[in-house]
N, C-alpha and C positions, 0 to 999 in steps of 0.2 A: 393514491395509486397502489394497487396490489400487484406485486411481481409474482408470476405464477411458475417461474422456472427454478430448478434447483441447481442448474449449471452456472458457473461464473461466466462473465463476458457479456454483461448488459450492454446493448448497443449505445455507443457514445451519444447519439442524438436524444436518448431518453433523459439525459441529465440537464439540469439548469446549468448554463455555462456562461462564461465571459472569456473572450479570447485572451485577455490579459492575465488570466489565472490558469496555471498549468493543470493539465488533466492527464492521468495515466490512461492511455488508449486501451480499448476493450481486449484486444488480443494479448497485450502485455499484462493487463490485470489478470487475465485467465491463468497465465503462467505464474505470476507472482502468488496468486491465491493457492495454486496447486503446491507451490514450494513451501507455503506456510503449514501445510498438513493439518488442516482444521477439522474439527468435529463439532457436533451440536454441544452446546453448553460451554464451549471454550471461552476464555478471556484473552482478548487480543488488543494490540496497540497499533495505531496508524500515526506515524510521526510525519508531519507535513502533509496534511490532508488535501490541500488545494481545493478542488471543486467538491471533494468528498466521494469521488467515484470508488476508491478502494474501501473507504469506510462503509459505503453502502453494500458493496459486495460482501465484506466481512460480516456486517450486521445480519444480512440475509442468511449467510451460511452457518453462523453459530447459533441462530435461532433465538427464541424468546428467553431461554434460560442462559444464554451466553451474554457476553458484555464486550463492547468495543469502546476503547478510549481513543478519541480522535483529537490529535494535537495540531494546532495551527496558530501562527503568530500574526499573519496578515489579515486585516479586518475584512477586506473584500472577499478573500478566500473563505474566511470564517462564515460570512453571510451566505456564500454559495453552499458550503458544507451543510449549514443549518437548513437551507431551502431544500436541498436534496434529501436530507434526513426526513423532513416533513413530507416531501413528495412521495417518498417510498414508504412512509408510515412506520418508521422504525422507532421503537421505544427502548431499545437496548444499547443506545449509544450515549456516552457522556462526552461532550465537547469540552476540551480544555484549551482555553485561550492562553497562549504563551509560547515561548521558544524552548525547545529541548536543548540541553538535558534538564534545565531547571524545571520545566513544566512536568517532567516525569515524576517529580517529587509528589505530585498530587495523586498519584496512583498508590493506594495503600494495600495492595494485594499482589501476589505472584500471578504471572500470566503465562499462557502457553506459547504465544507467538507474537513477534513484533516486526512490523514492516517499517523500514526507514526509507523515505522517499527524499532524495536530495543529498547533497554532500556537505552542507553547512554544518559545522560542529560535529562532523562525522565520527571522529575518534572518541570524543567525549560522549556522544549519543550511544555508541556501541558499548562503551564501558558501563554507562548507567543502565542500558538495556540488559546487560548481562546480570546485573543485580536483581532485576525484576523477574527473570525467567524461572519457571519451574524446571525440575530435572527433565532432560530431553527436549527442552523448549527450543524454539527456532527463531533466528533473526534472518530476515530477508531484506536485501538492499538492492535498489535499482540504480544504474549509473549509465551515463553516456560517455564518460571519460575513462580511459585506461588507468589514469593516475588515481581515480577514485577506487578502483579495484585494489591497487597497491596500498592505498591508505587503509582500506577496510581490512585487508589481509594482515597488516601490521599489528592489529589489535584482536585478531581472531585466531591466533595461533593455538589457543586452547580449545578450539571448536573443530568439529568435522565440517569442512567447507567444500562446496561445489560451486563452480562458476559456469553459467550458461550465457551464450550470446544469442539473442533473438533478432532476426532480421525479417521484418514483415513488409510485404508488398500488397497493395490493395488495387483491385481492378477499377479502371475508369473507362467509361464508355466513350468511344471516339466515333467519328463518322465512318470509320472502316472496321470497327470491331472494338475489342477491349485491349487496353494497354495496362501493364502492371507498373504502378508507381511505388517505388521503395520509400519506406520511412527510415529515419535514422536507426542504426543498430542500437540495441539496448543490452547492457550486461546485467545479469541477475546473479547476485551472490546469495547463496543459501548456506546458512551456518547452523549446525545443531550442537547444542550443549552436550558434552560427553562426560 
């Protein structure tokens, strides 16, 4: 499949999915990607790739000369990430099987941006991510719990931090018109190395 758009936010239904494997929804992916401040040729990391939806968005945006390191420990999620990489025809993604922060040791170069999806090993993942960042590099984290924000902030005091709360509602057709159904609020922590 060739994706012909340059904007992030690939429709969720375009991805190979399994309901047991989490996926960052398209509107949230769009915000996350914008907070990573990407450019062609950038090197980026996706920690906890799940279905690979963020990995795919990143791979398309950084282009052929860029590189995406996609880290995942769950076998089912790894298979989905690989299927989606193949479906979208990406050649600039290196899949790393393992759990961060240990799996981050396989990255042997500095990177521009790192996305951390999930809160497992959060503090350790942030500390290790800091060592991989280029000057002015960015770490972006999504969270559903307020406590996750507090945990992230505890290790990002040396970064310039911005917190965004995204509340998305999607229209659903009913017999009388459209009703808006709200999804869970998501917190997005954007941190820039200063």
